[in-house]
ZADO-1210 file (C-alpha; in nm, 4 decimals, padded with zeros to 6 digits):
<atoms>
<atom x="-11.2634" y="-10.1085" z="11.0035" code="MET" pos="1"/>
<atom x="-11.1917" y="-09.7345" z="11.0115" code="LEU" pos="2"/>
<atom x="-10.8438" y="-09.6597" z="11.0958" code="LEU" pos="3"/>
<atom x="-10.8552" y="-09.2858" z="11.1020" code="ILE" pos="4"/>
<atom x="-11.0524" y="-08.9856" z="10.9637" code="ASP" pos="5"/>
<atom x="-10.8353" y="-08.6821" z="10.9894" code="LEU" pos="6"/>
<atom x="-11.1504" y="-08.4650" z="11.0203" code="LYS" pos="7"/>
<atom x="-11.1616" y="-08.5793" z="11.3839" code="THR" pos="8"/>
<atom x="-10.7997" y="-08.4837" z="11.4486" code="VAL" pos="9"/>
<atom x="-10.6871" y="-08.1286" z="11.5260" code="PRO" pos="10"/>
<atom x="-10.5075" y="-07.9694" z="11.2283" code="PRO" pos="11"/>
<atom x="-10.1765" y="-07.9347" z="11.4093" code="ARG" pos="12"/>
<atom x="-10.1638" y="-08.3097" z="11.4808" code="GLU" pos="13"/>
<atom x="-10.2790" y="-08.4419" z="11.1336" code="ARG" pos="14"/>
<atom x="-09.9425" y="-08.4905" z="10.9889" code="VAL" pos="15"/>
<atom x="-09.8187" y="-08.7041" z="11.2767" code="ASP" pos="16"/>
<atom x="-10.1392" y="-08.9022" z="11.2877" code="ALA" pos="17"/>
<atom x="-10.1271" y="-08.9727" z="10.9091" code="PHE" pos="18"/>
<atom x="-09.7646" y="-09.0971" z="10.9274" code="HIS" pos="19"/>
<atom x="-09.8421" y="-09.3099" z="11.2312" code="HIS" pos="20"/>
<atom x="-10.1351" y="-09.4935" z="11.0780" code="VAL" pos="21"/>
<atom x="-09.9587" y="-09.5290" z="10.7332" code="LEU" pos="22"/>
<atom x="-09.6495" y="-09.6727" z="10.9004" code="THR" pos="23"/>
<atom x="-09.8416" y="-09.9143" z="11.1220" code="ASP" pos="24"/>
<atom x="-10.0536" y="-10.0522" z="10.8245" code="THR" pos="25"/>
<atom x="-09.7723" y="-10.0939" z="10.5870" code="ARG" pos="26"/>
<atom x="-09.3991" y="-10.0327" z="10.6406" code="THR" pos="27"/>
<atom x="-09.1638" y="-09.7618" z="10.7542" code="PRO" pos="28"/>
<atom x="-09.1482" y="-09.4700" z="10.5015" code="ASN" pos="29"/>
<atom x="-09.0687" y="-09.1150" z="10.4731" code="ASP" pos="30"/>
<atom x="-09.3892" y="-08.9093" z="10.3945" code="VAL" pos="31"/>
<atom x="-09.3998" y="-08.5726" z="10.2394" code="VAL" pos="32"/>
<atom x="-09.7351" y="-08.3824" z="10.2257" code="HIS" pos="33"/>
<atom x="-09.8300" y="-08.1520" z="09.9358" code="GLU" pos="34"/>
<atom x="-09.9751" y="-07.8798" z="10.1464" code="GLU" pos="35"/>
<atom x="-09.9173" y="-07.9570" z="10.5152" code="PRO" pos="36"/>
<atom x="-09.9738" y="-07.6048" z="10.6266" code="GLU" pos="37"/>
<atom x="-10.3196" y="-07.5654" z="10.4754" code="THR" pos="38"/>
<atom x="-10.4630" y="-07.8835" z="10.6419" code="GLY" pos="39"/>
<atom x="-10.4300" y="-08.2333" z="10.4967" code="ILE" pos="40"/>
<atom x="-10.7210" y="-08.4726" z="10.4903" code="HIS" pos="41"/>
<atom x="-10.7411" y="-08.8380" z="10.4919" code="ALA" pos="42"/>
<atom x="-10.9707" y="-09.1322" z="10.5671" code="ARG" pos="43"/>
<atom x="-10.8174" y="-09.4836" z="10.5952" code="MET" pos="44"/>
<atom x="-10.9893" y="-09.8127" z="10.6397" code="GLU" pos="45"/>
<atom x="-10.8531" y="-10.1707" z="10.6792" code="ALA" pos="46"/>
<atom x="-11.0039" y="-10.5237" z="10.6611" code="TRP" pos="47"/>
<atom x="-10.8707" y="-10.8785" z="10.6779" code="ARG" pos="48"/>
<atom x="-11.0238" y="-11.1269" z="10.4225" code="VAL" pos="49"/>
<atom x="-10.9147" y="-11.4876" z="10.3966" code="GLY" pos="50"/>
<atom x="-10.5678" y="-11.4156" z="10.5424" code="GLY" pos="51"/>
<atom x="-10.5114" y="-11.1027" z="10.3365" code="LEU" pos="52"/>
<atom x="-10.4899" y="-10.7528" z="10.4564" code="ASP" pos="53"/>
<atom x="-10.6908" y="-10.4936" z="10.2730" code="LEU" pos="54"/>
<atom x="-10.6424" y="-10.1246" z="10.2967" code="PHE" pos="55"/>
<atom x="-10.8125" y="-09.8196" z="10.1494" code="ALA" pos="56"/>
<atom x="-10.7319" y="-09.4548" z="10.1611" code="THR" pos="57"/>
<atom x="-10.8621" y="-09.1241" z="10.0295" code="ARG" pos="58"/>
<atom x="-10.6406" y="-08.8378" z="10.1124" code="ASN" pos="59"/>
<atom x="-10.4762" y="-08.5154" z="09.9951" code="SER" pos="60"/>
<atom x="-10.1693" y="-08.4930" z="09.7803" code="GLY" pos="61"/>
<atom x="-09.8559" y="-08.6693" z="09.9254" code="PHE" pos="62"/>
<atom x="-09.5437" y="-08.8663" z="09.8488" code="GLU" pos="63"/>
<atom x="-09.4124" y="-09.1670" z="10.0280" code="VAL" pos="64"/>
<atom x="-09.0479" y="-09.2477" z="09.9911" code="ARG" pos="65"/>
<atom x="-08.9094" y="-09.5876" z="10.0791" code="ARG" pos="66"/>
<atom x="-08.5325" y="-09.5800" z="10.0813" code="THR" pos="67"/>
<atom x="-08.2548" y="-09.8424" z="10.1195" code="THR" pos="68"/>
<atom x="-08.2457" y="-09.7661" z="10.4827" code="HIS" pos="69"/>
<atom x="-08.6072" y="-09.8482" z="10.5191" code="HIS" pos="70"/>
<atom x="-08.5620" y="-10.1688" z="10.3247" code="VAL" pos="71"/>
<atom x="-08.2783" y="-10.2689" z="10.5554" code="ASN" pos="72"/>
<atom x="-08.5232" y="-10.2375" z="10.8561" code="HIS" pos="73"/>
<atom x="-08.8105" y="-10.4376" z="10.7087" code="HIS" pos="74"/>
<atom x="-09.0549" y="-10.6537" z="10.9191" code="ARG" pos="75"/>
<atom x="-09.0091" y="-11.0244" z="10.9825" code="ASP" pos="76"/>
<atom x="-09.2557" y="-11.1172" z="10.7063" code="ASN" pos="77"/>
<atom x="-09.2196" y="-10.8705" z="10.4272" code="PRO" pos="78"/>
<atom x="-09.5134" y="-10.7897" z="10.2062" code="ILE" pos="79"/>
<atom x="-09.5967" y="-10.7353" z="09.8528" code="VAL" pos="80"/>
<atom x="-09.8604" y="-10.4581" z="09.8016" code="SER" pos="81"/>
<atom x="-10.0936" y="-10.4719" z="09.5087" code="VAL" pos="82"/>
<atom x="-10.2992" y="-10.1437" z="09.4712" code="SER" pos="83"/>
<atom x="-10.5644" y="-09.9832" z="09.2427" code="LEU" pos="84"/>
<atom x="-10.5875" y="-09.6174" z="09.1998" code="GLN" pos="85"/>
<atom x="-10.9558" y="-09.5208" z="09.2333" code="THR" pos="86"/>
<atom x="-10.9147" y="-09.1462" z="09.2164" code="ARG" pos="87"/>
<atom x="-10.6392" y="-08.9236" z="09.0748" code="GLY" pos="88"/>
<atom x="-10.3186" y="-09.0265" z="08.9022" code="ILE" pos="89"/>
<atom x="-10.0665" y="-09.2368" z="09.0866" code="HIS" pos="90"/>
<atom x="-09.6977" y="-09.1267" z="09.0417" code="ARG" pos="91"/>
<atom x="-09.4374" y="-09.3897" z="09.1190" code="ALA" pos="92"/>
<atom x="-09.0732" y="-09.4690" z="09.0749" code="GLU" pos="93"/>
<atom x="-08.9395" y="-09.8187" z="09.0853" code="VAL" pos="94"/>
<atom x="-08.5863" y="-09.9326" z="08.9723" code="ALA" pos="95"/>
<atom x="-08.5170" y="-09.5768" z="08.8442" code="GLY" pos="96"/>
<atom x="-08.8224" y="-09.5811" z="08.6157" code="ARG" pos="97"/>
<atom x="-09.1031" y="-09.3232" z="08.6348" code="GLN" pos="98"/>
<atom x="-09.4539" y="-09.4639" z="08.6231" code="LEU" pos="99"/>
<atom x="-09.7959" y="-09.2914" z="08.5890" code="LEU" pos="100"/>
<atom x="-10.0867" y="-09.5191" z="08.6879" code="LEU" pos="101"/>
<atom x="-10.4539" y="-09.4392" z="08.6430" code="GLY" pos="102"/>
<atom x="-10.7929" y="-09.6096" z="08.7081" code="LEU" pos="103"/>
<atom x="-10.7269" y="-09.9055" z="08.4802" code="ASP" pos="104"/>
<atom x="-10.3763" y="-09.9949" z="08.6096" code="ASP" pos="105"/>
<atom x="-10.2454" y="-10.2276" z="08.8809" code="ILE" pos="106"/>
<atom x="-09.9607" y="-10.1065" z="09.0987" code="CYS" pos="107"/>
<atom x="-09.7232" y="-10.3483" z="09.2637" code="VAL" pos="108"/>
<atom x="-09.4497" y="-10.2866" z="09.5243" code="PHE" pos="109"/>
<atom x="-09.2290" y="-10.5284" z="09.7037" code="HIS" pos="110"/>
<atom x="-09.1256" y="-10.4176" z="10.0555" code="GLU" pos="111"/>
<atom x="-08.7751" y="-10.5339" z="09.9977" code="LEU" pos="112"/>
<atom x="-08.7251" y="-10.2783" z="09.7107" code="THR" pos="113"/>
<atom x="-08.6902" y="-09.8946" z="09.7366" code="PRO" pos="114"/>
<atom x="-08.9581" y="-09.6990" z="09.5665" code="ARG" pos="115"/>
<atom x="-09.1479" y="-09.3626" z="09.5638" code="THR" pos="116"/>
<atom x="-09.5234" y="-09.3188" z="09.5129" code="TYR" pos="117"/>
<atom x="-09.8024" y="-09.0811" z="09.5770" code="GLY" pos="118"/>
<atom x="-10.0237" y="-08.8279" z="09.3964" code="TRP" pos="119"/>
<atom x="-10.1189" y="-08.4626" z="09.3632" code="SER" pos="120"/>
<atom x="-10.4454" y="-08.3233" z="09.4833" code="GLY" pos="121"/>
<atom x="-10.7295" y="-08.5472" z="09.6050" code="ASP" pos="122"/>
<atom x="-10.6649" y="-08.9069" z="09.5379" code="GLY" pos="123"/>
<atom x="-10.7658" y="-09.2610" z="09.6537" code="ALA" pos="124"/>
<atom x="-10.6362" y="-09.6114" z="09.6313" code="SER" pos="125"/>
<atom x="-10.7198" y="-09.9637" z="09.7358" code="GLN" pos="126"/>
<atom x="-10.4606" y="-10.2168" z="09.8398" code="VAL" pos="127"/>
<atom x="-10.4344" y="-10.5860" z="09.8971" code="VAL" pos="128"/>
<atom x="-10.1177" y="-10.6881" z="10.0840" code="MET" pos="129"/>
<atom x="-09.9666" y="-11.0395" z="10.0441" code="PHE" pos="130"/>
<atom x="-09.7145" y="-11.2032" z="10.2723" code="ASP" pos="131"/>
<atom x="-09.4001" y="-11.2530" z="10.0571" code="MET" pos="132"/>
<atom x="-09.3694" y="-11.6153" z="10.1693" code="ASN" pos="133"/>
<atom x="-09.7292" y="-11.6907" z="10.0854" code="ARG" pos="134"/>
<atom x="-09.7125" y="-11.5193" z="09.7481" code="LEU" pos="135"/>
<atom x="-09.3759" y="-11.7185" z="09.6761" code="ASP" pos="136"/>
<atom x="-09.2466" y="-11.4914" z="09.3963" code="VAL" pos="137"/>
<atom x="-08.8775" y="-11.3787" z="09.4179" code="PRO" pos="138"/>
<atom x="-08.8056" y="-11.0040" z="09.4766" code="VAL" pos="139"/>
<atom x="-08.6451" y="-10.9512" z="09.1410" code="ASP" pos="140"/>
<atom x="-08.9355" y="-11.1137" z="08.9603" code="THR" pos="141"/>
<atom x="-09.1881" y="-10.8826" z="09.1382" code="VAL" pos="142"/>
<atom x="-08.9803" y="-10.5773" z="09.0583" code="GLU" pos="143"/>
<atom x="-08.9474" y="-10.6706" z="08.6907" code="ARG" pos="144"/>
<atom x="-09.3112" y="-10.7575" z="08.6690" code="ALA" pos="145"/>
<atom x="-09.4222" y="-10.4267" z="08.8254" code="SER" pos="146"/>
<atom x="-09.2714" y="-10.2292" z="08.5361" code="LEU" pos="147"/>
<atom x="-09.4687" y="-10.4205" z="08.2699" code="GLN" pos="148"/>
<atom x="-09.7891" y="-10.5625" z="08.4222" code="LEU" pos="149"/>
<atom x="-09.9940" y="-10.4772" z="08.1114" code="ARG" pos="150"/>
<atom x="-09.7658" y="-10.7170" z="07.9008" code="ALA" pos="151"/>
<atom x="-09.9494" y="-10.9977" z="08.0765" code="SER" pos="152"/>
<atom x="-10.2786" y="-11.1356" z="07.9222" code="PRO" pos="153"/>
<atom x="-10.3974" y="-11.1819" z="08.2784" code="LEU" pos="154"/>
<atom x="-10.3810" y="-10.8032" z="08.3592" code="HIS" pos="155"/>
<atom x="-10.7494" y="-10.7163" z="08.3019" code="ASN" pos="156"/>
<atom x="-10.8781" y="-11.0436" z="08.4624" code="LEU" pos="157"/>
<atom x="-10.6806" y="-10.9678" z="08.7796" code="VAL" pos="158"/>
<atom x="-10.7906" y="-10.6055" z="08.7700" code="LEU" pos="159"/>
<atom x="-11.1571" y="-10.6980" z="08.7731" code="GLU" pos="160"/>
<atom x="-11.0995" y="-10.9548" z="09.0359" code="HIS" pos="161"/>
<atom x="-10.9364" y="-10.7107" z="09.2750" code="LEU" pos="162"/>
<atom x="-11.2058" y="-10.4541" z="09.1993" code="ARG" pos="163"/>
<atom x="-11.4618" y="-10.7087" z="09.3070" code="GLY" pos="164"/>
<atom x="-11.2960" y="-10.7753" z="09.6392" code="ILE" pos="165"/>
<atom x="-11.2973" y="-10.4138" z="09.7255" code="HIS" pos="166"/>
<atom x="-11.6654" y="-10.3543" z="09.6493" code="ARG" pos="167"/>
<atom x="-11.7759" y="-10.4794" z="09.9897" code="ASP" pos="168"/>
<atom x="-11.4725" y="-10.6045" z="10.1893" code="PRO" pos="169"/>
<atom x="-11.6478" y="-10.5646" z="10.5276" code="GLY" pos="170"/>
<atom x="-11.8996" y="-10.8195" z="10.4079" code="ARG" pos="171"/>
<atom x="-11.6423" y="-11.0532" z="10.2855" code="LEU" pos="172"/>
<atom x="-11.4495" y="-11.0592" z="10.6198" code="GLU" pos="173"/>
<atom x="-11.7053" y="-11.2979" z="10.7744" code="GLY" pos="174"/>
<atom x="-11.7995" y="-11.4895" z="10.4657" code="ASP" pos="175"/>
<atom x="-11.7513" y="-11.8746" z="10.4850" code="PRO" pos="176"/>
<atom x="-11.5765" y="-11.8628" z="10.1513" code="GLY" pos="177"/>
<atom x="-11.3222" y="-11.5960" z="10.2611" code="ALA" pos="178"/>
<atom x="-11.0257" y="-11.8460" z="10.2893" code="GLN" pos="179"/>
<atom x="-11.0897" y="-11.9795" z="09.9471" code="ASP" pos="180"/>
<atom x="-11.1201" y="-11.6283" z="09.8151" code="LEU" pos="181"/>
<atom x="-10.7894" y="-11.5363" z="09.9716" code="GLY" pos="182"/>
<atom x="-10.6180" y="-11.8476" z="09.8176" code="SER" pos="183"/>
<atom x="-10.7668" y="-11.7742" z="09.4711" code="ALA" pos="184"/>
<atom x="-10.6559" y="-11.4095" z="09.4890" code="THR" pos="185"/>
<atom x="-10.3091" y="-11.5118" z="09.5867" code="THR" pos="186"/>
<atom x="-10.2952" y="-11.7607" z="09.2901" code="GLU" pos="187"/>
<atom x="-10.4144" y="-11.5031" z="09.0414" code="LEU" pos="188"/>
<atom x="-10.1693" y="-11.2387" z="09.1596" code="VAL" pos="189"/>
<atom x="-09.8799" y="-11.4920" z="09.1485" code="ARG" pos="190"/>
<atom x="-09.9773" y="-11.5854" z="08.7952" code="ALA" pos="191"/>
<atom x="-09.9957" y="-11.2186" z="08.6863" code="LEU" pos="192"/>
<atom x="-09.6475" y="-11.1457" z="08.8273" code="LEU" pos="193"/>
<atom x="-09.4796" y="-11.4529" z="08.6661" code="LEU" pos="194"/>
<atom x="-09.6599" y="-11.3924" z="08.3364" code="SER" pos="195"/>
<atom x="-09.5584" y="-11.0326" z="08.3212" code="ALA" pos="196"/>
<atom x="-09.1992" y="-11.0909" z="08.4339" code="ALA" pos="197"/>
<atom x="-09.1241" y="-11.3857" z="08.1985" code="HIS" pos="198"/>
<atom x="-09.1653" y="-11.4581" z="07.8352" code="ALA" pos="199"/>
<atom x="-09.5296" y="-11.5883" z="07.7827" code="GLU" pos="200"/>
<atom x="-09.4058" y="-11.9345" z="07.6809" code="GLN" pos="201"/>
<atom x="-09.1370" y="-11.9809" z="07.9454" code="SER" pos="202"/>
<atom x="-09.1482" y="-12.2894" z="08.1708" code="VAL" pos="203"/>
<atom x="-09.2314" y="-12.0798" z="08.4691" code="GLU" pos="204"/>
<atom x="-09.5372" y="-11.9081" z="08.3070" code="VAL" pos="205"/>
<atom x="-09.6621" y="-12.2305" z="08.1440" code="LYS" pos="206"/>
<atom x="-09.6558" y="-12.4187" z="08.4712" code="ALA" pos="207"/>
<atom x="-09.8324" y="-12.1377" z="08.6566" code="THR" pos="208"/>
<atom x="-10.0949" y="-12.0917" z="08.3749" code="MET" pos="209"/>
<atom x="-10.1727" y="-12.4640" z="08.3999" code="ASP" pos="210"/>
<atom x="-10.1963" y="-12.4578" z="08.7788" code="GLU" pos="211"/>
<atom x="-10.4230" y="-12.1622" z="08.7951" code="THR" pos="212"/>
<atom x="-10.6424" y="-12.2457" z="08.4945" code="LEU" pos="213"/>
<atom x="-10.9521" y="-12.3363" z="08.7036" code="LEU" pos="214"/>
<atom x="-10.9102" y="-12.0366" z="08.9225" code="THR" pos="215"/>
<atom x="-10.8686" y="-11.8091" z="08.6147" code="ARG" pos="216"/>
<atom x="-11.1802" y="-11.9592" z="08.4504" code="ILE" pos="217"/>
<atom x="-11.4001" y="-11.9018" z="08.7687" code="MET" pos="218"/>
<atom x="-11.2647" y="-11.5456" z="08.8054" code="ALA" pos="219"/>
<atom x="-11.3484" y="-11.4806" z="08.4425" code="TYR" pos="220"/>
<atom x="-11.6972" y="-11.6058" z="08.4741" code="VAL" pos="221"/>
<atom x="-11.7664" y="-11.4137" z="08.7883" code="ARG" pos="222"/>
<atom x="-11.6513" y="-11.0962" z="08.6161" code="SER" pos="223"/>
<atom x="-11.8817" y="-11.1581" z="08.3183" code="HIS" pos="224"/>
<atom x="-12.2025" y="-11.2696" z="08.4842" code="LEU" pos="225"/>
<atom x="-12.3997" y="-10.9912" z="08.3261" code="ALA" pos="226"/>
<atom x="-12.3141" y="-11.1186" z="07.9750" code="ASP" pos="227"/>
<atom x="-12.6078" y="-11.3286" z="07.8456" code="ARG" pos="228"/>
<atom x="-12.3683" y="-11.4664" z="07.5779" code="GLU" pos="229"/>
<atom x="-12.1419" y="-11.6298" z="07.8316" code="LEU" pos="230"/>
<atom x="-12.1538" y="-11.9762" z="07.6725" code="THR" pos="231"/>
<atom x="-11.9228" y="-12.2699" z="07.7266" code="PRO" pos="232"/>
<atom x="-11.7729" y="-12.2074" z="07.3841" code="GLU" pos="233"/>
<atom x="-11.6881" y="-11.8476" z="07.4673" code="ARG" pos="234"/>
<atom x="-11.5353" y="-11.9424" z="07.8077" code="ILE" pos="235"/>
<atom x="-11.3232" y="-12.2104" z="07.6503" code="ALA" pos="236"/>
<atom x="-11.2097" y="-11.9764" z="07.3714" code="ALA" pos="237"/>
<atom x="-11.1121" y="-11.7016" z="07.6180" code="GLU" pos="238"/>
<atom x="-10.8727" y="-11.9547" z="07.7799" code="HIS" pos="239"/>
<atom x="-10.7470" y="-12.1242" z="07.4627" code="ALA" pos="240"/>
<atom x="-10.8854" y="-12.4643" z="07.5545" code="ILE" pos="241"/>
<atom x="-11.1463" y="-12.6930" z="07.4010" code="SER" pos="242"/>
<atom x="-11.4996" y="-12.7114" z="07.5310" code="VAL" pos="243"/>
<atom x="-11.4342" y="-13.0765" z="07.6191" code="ARG" pos="244"/>
<atom x="-11.1348" y="-12.9835" z="07.8283" code="ARG" pos="245"/>
<atom x="-11.3431" y="-12.7065" z="07.9951" code="LEU" pos="246"/>
<atom x="-11.5944" y="-12.9632" z="08.1060" code="TYR" pos="247"/>
<atom x="-11.3384" y="-13.2171" z="08.2108" code="THR" pos="248"/>
<atom x="-11.1690" y="-12.9584" z="08.4256" code="LEU" pos="249"/>
<atom x="-11.4765" y="-12.8381" z="08.5962" code="LEU" pos="250"/>
<atom x="-11.6020" y="-13.1980" z="08.6403" code="SER" pos="251"/>
<atom x="-11.2886" y="-13.2867" z="08.8075" code="GLY" pos="252"/>
<atom x="-11.3523" y="-13.0057" z="09.0565" code="ALA" pos="253"/>
<atom x="-11.7102" y="-13.1366" z="09.1097" code="GLY" pos="254"/>
<atom x="-11.8644" y="-12.8460" z="08.9228" code="ILE" pos="255"/>
<atom x="-12.1539" y="-12.8545" z="08.6745" code="SER" pos="256"/>
<atom x="-12.0998" y="-12.5511" z="08.4626" code="LEU" pos="257"/>
<atom x="-12.4613" y="-12.4700" z="08.3882" code="GLU" pos="258"/>
<atom x="-12.5734" y="-12.5059" z="08.7533" code="GLN" pos="259"/>
<atom x="-12.2694" y="-12.3184" z="08.8771" code="TRP" pos="260"/>
<atom x="-12.3517" y="-12.0324" z="08.6452" code="LEU" pos="261"/>
<atom x="-12.7068" y="-12.0176" z="08.7688" code="ILE" pos="262"/>
<atom x="-12.5930" y="-12.0238" z="09.1313" code="ASP" pos="263"/>
<atom x="-12.3410" y="-11.7487" z="09.0753" code="GLU" pos="264"/>
<atom x="-12.5931" y="-11.5328" z="08.9013" code="ARG" pos="265"/>
<atom x="-12.8452" y="-11.5921" z="09.1793" code="LEU" pos="266"/>
<atom x="-12.5864" y="-11.5150" z="09.4417" code="GLY" pos="267"/>
<atom x="-12.5056" y="-11.1840" z="09.2723" code="GLU" pos="268"/>
<atom x="-12.8742" y="-11.1093" z="09.2565" code="ALA" pos="269"/>
<atom x="-12.9263" y="-11.1887" z="09.6171" code="ARG" pos="270"/>
<atom x="-12.6507" y="-10.9424" z="09.7173" code="ARG" pos="271"/>
<atom x="-12.7830" y="-10.6686" z="09.4932" code="MET" pos="272"/>
<atom x="-13.1418" y="-10.7089" z="09.6199" code="LEU" pos="273"/>
<atom x="-13.0307" y="-10.6913" z="09.9796" code="ALA" pos="274"/>
<atom x="-12.7995" y="-10.3869" z="09.9316" code="SER" pos="275"/>
<atom x="-12.9198" y="-10.0323" z="09.9711" code="ARG" pos="276"/>
<atom x="-12.6822" y="-09.9373" z="09.6904" code="ARG" pos="277"/>
<atom x="-12.9213" y="-10.0930" z="09.4501" code="TYR" pos="278"/>
<atom x="-13.2587" y="-09.9820" z="09.5983" code="ASP" pos="279"/>
<atom x="-13.3494" y="-09.7843" z="09.2942" code="ARG" pos="280"/>
<atom x="-13.3002" y="-10.0737" z="09.0472" code="LEU" pos="281"/>
<atom x="-13.6169" y="-10.2491" z="08.9372" code="THR" pos="282"/>
<atom x="-13.6334" y="-10.6306" z="08.9571" code="ILE" pos="283"/>
<atom x="-13.6013" y="-10.6339" z="08.5725" code="ALA" pos="284"/>
<atom x="-13.2842" y="-10.4310" z="08.5953" code="ALA" pos="285"/>
<atom x="-13.1328" y="-10.6597" z="08.8605" code="VAL" pos="286"/>
<atom x="-13.2278" y="-10.9523" z="08.6338" code="SER" pos="287"/>
<atom x="-13.0467" y="-10.7858" z="08.3435" code="SER" pos="288"/>
<atom x="-12.7349" y="-10.7060" z="08.5389" code="ARG" pos="289"/>
<atom x="-12.7089" y="-11.0654" z="08.6589" code="CYS" pos="290"/>
<atom x="-12.7213" y="-11.2104" z="08.2990" code="GLY" pos="291"/>
<atom x="-13.0687" y="-11.3680" z="08.3022" code="PHE" pos="292"/>
<atom x="-13.2507" y="-11.3951" z="07.9703" code="SER" pos="293"/>
<atom x="-13.5628" y="-11.2349" z="08.1018" code="SER" pos="294"/>
<atom x="-13.7230" y="-11.1061" z="08.4256" code="PRO" pos="295"/>
<atom x="-13.9695" y="-11.3886" z="08.4334" code="SER" pos="296"/>
<atom x="-13.6946" y="-11.6607" z="08.3958" code="HIS" pos="297"/>
<atom x="-13.5002" y="-11.4847" z="08.6782" code="PHE" pos="298"/>
<atom x="-13.8096" y="-11.4805" z="08.8999" code="SER" pos="299"/>
<atom x="-13.8827" y="-11.8533" z="08.8412" code="ARG" pos="300"/>
<atom x="-13.5221" y="-11.9446" z="08.9193" code="ARG" pos="301"/>
<atom x="-13.5082" y="-11.7221" z="09.2300" code="PHE" pos="302"/>
<atom x="-13.8425" y="-11.8678" z="09.3617" code="GLN" pos="303"/>
<atom x="-13.7280" y="-12.2240" z="09.3074" code="ALA" pos="304"/>
<atom x="-13.3905" y="-12.1611" z="09.4781" code="ALA" pos="305"/>
<atom x="-13.5087" y="-11.9565" z="09.7781" code="HIS" pos="306"/>
<atom x="-13.8784" y="-12.0139" z="09.8352" code="GLY" pos="307"/>
<atom x="-13.9614" y="-11.6485" z="09.7792" code="MET" pos="308"/>
<atom x="-13.9770" y="-11.3988" z="09.4983" code="SER" pos="309"/>
<atom x="-13.7038" y="-11.1508" z="09.4399" code="PRO" pos="310"/>
<atom x="-13.9386" y="-10.8719" z="09.5589" code="SER" pos="311"/>
<atom x="-14.0001" y="-11.0639" z="09.8933" code="GLU" pos="312"/>
<atom x="-13.6205" y="-11.1109" z="09.9325" code="TRP" pos="313"/>
<atom x="-13.5682" y="-10.7421" z="09.8862" code="ARG" pos="314"/>
<atom x="-13.8508" y="-10.6526" z="10.1257" code="ARG" pos="315"/>
<atom x="-13.7106" y="-10.8836" z="10.3958" code="PHE" pos="316"/>
<atom x="-13.3597" y="-10.7361" z="10.3529" code="GLY" pos="317"/>
<atom x="-13.2179" y="-11.0744" z="10.2260" code="GLY" pos="318"/>
<atom x="-13.3289" y="-11.2699" z="10.5338" code="ALA" pos="319"/>
<atom x="-13.4143" y="-11.6382" z="10.4701" code="VAL" pos="320"/>
<atom x="-13.7100" y="-11.7673" z="10.6632" code="THR" pos="321"/>
<atom x="-13.7099" y="-12.0907" z="10.8524" code="ALA" pos="322"/>
<atom x="-13.9619" y="-12.2654" z="10.6141" code="ASP" pos="323"/>
<atom x="-13.7804" y="-12.1264" z="10.3018" code="ALA" pos="324"/>
<atom x="-13.4199" y="-12.2325" z="10.3435" code="PRO" pos="325"/>
<atom x="-13.1580" y="-12.1381" z="10.0938" code="LEU" pos="326"/>
<atom x="-13.1572" y="-12.4035" z="09.8198" code="GLY" pos="327"/>
<atom x="-13.0598" y="-12.4674" z="09.4693" code="ARG" pos="328"/>
<atom x="-13.2374" y="-12.3792" z="09.1393" code="ALA" pos="329"/>
</atoms>
C-alpha cells in the first residue's frame, strides 16, 4: 500500500507530510532533512504479512533522532525494527557507537533505546517490524546484538530471507502461507539476535539453534534453489548435522526432502513465469534459475505437476484451468 509520494505534495508541505507518515508508521522521532529548502523527495509503502508490518522508503538525505524523551513516550506495544539498506550508506549511532551499514548489512533498532540513523543523498531501505513481546528478546540483548550482527553465523541466512520477503510483499499479504512465513521470520530474527549477543556455545544460543533448526534448514534451501548441487549431504554439512539427522528431522515434520525440493523449485518457477519482471527470460533460463538439471527435465516436471507446459502457464498468466488443477510432481 502506498503511504505517500511527495511528488504529489506541494513543496512547502513536504517536510510536515514526511514527518507525519514516518511517525505514524514507526515511532515518535525528531527528523532533520539534509536540504529542506531545495525540495525533499520520498516514496513510502507499507504492507502487513503474517502479522508483521513491512515498510519501504526511498527518500532524500535525512537524519532521524530518537531521544530518551521519545523512548519514555513509547507506544503500548514497542517494536523492534529490522532493516536492509537497498540504496546508499546507512549511518547510525547506537549505545554511543557509530555504525556505517551498506547493502549487505542488517540494521536492528529497539524502540526502547535511543538511536540516530539516516543517510546522505538519495537512499532507500526496507524494514520488518516485530512486536517486542512476539519477538521475546530482552532490550539489552537486542542492543548488544545490533552492534555485532555479523558475528553470528546466521547473518547471511537471515539477510537472504529478509530480502526474499521484500521482493513481492504485496503478493505475500494474501498468501495462505503468510502466517507461517511471519512465524518463521520471527524465529529466524530471534535466533540471529541471540546468536550475535551471546557466545556461540552459550545455553541461550544452543537452545535457540536447536529450536530453529528446521526453520533454518528450510530458509537455507529456499535461498539456494538455483544451486543444482544442493544435495542432502551439503544441506546437512551447512548445518553441522548428519544426513541421517536431516532426514529424521524432516520426516518428523512430514516432509520428504526430494519432493519438497521439487515443489519449492516448481513454485519459484511458477512465480517467475507469471511475473512481468521475468518476461524476457527464456524457459531454459527460468529452468536454470530454479535449479533444474535441464530444460527438458523442468518441462516434464512442470507438465506432470500442473497439467500444462511452462510456456502455457506463462501465456495464461499463471492461471490454472478447471481441468488442470494444481498438483504434485
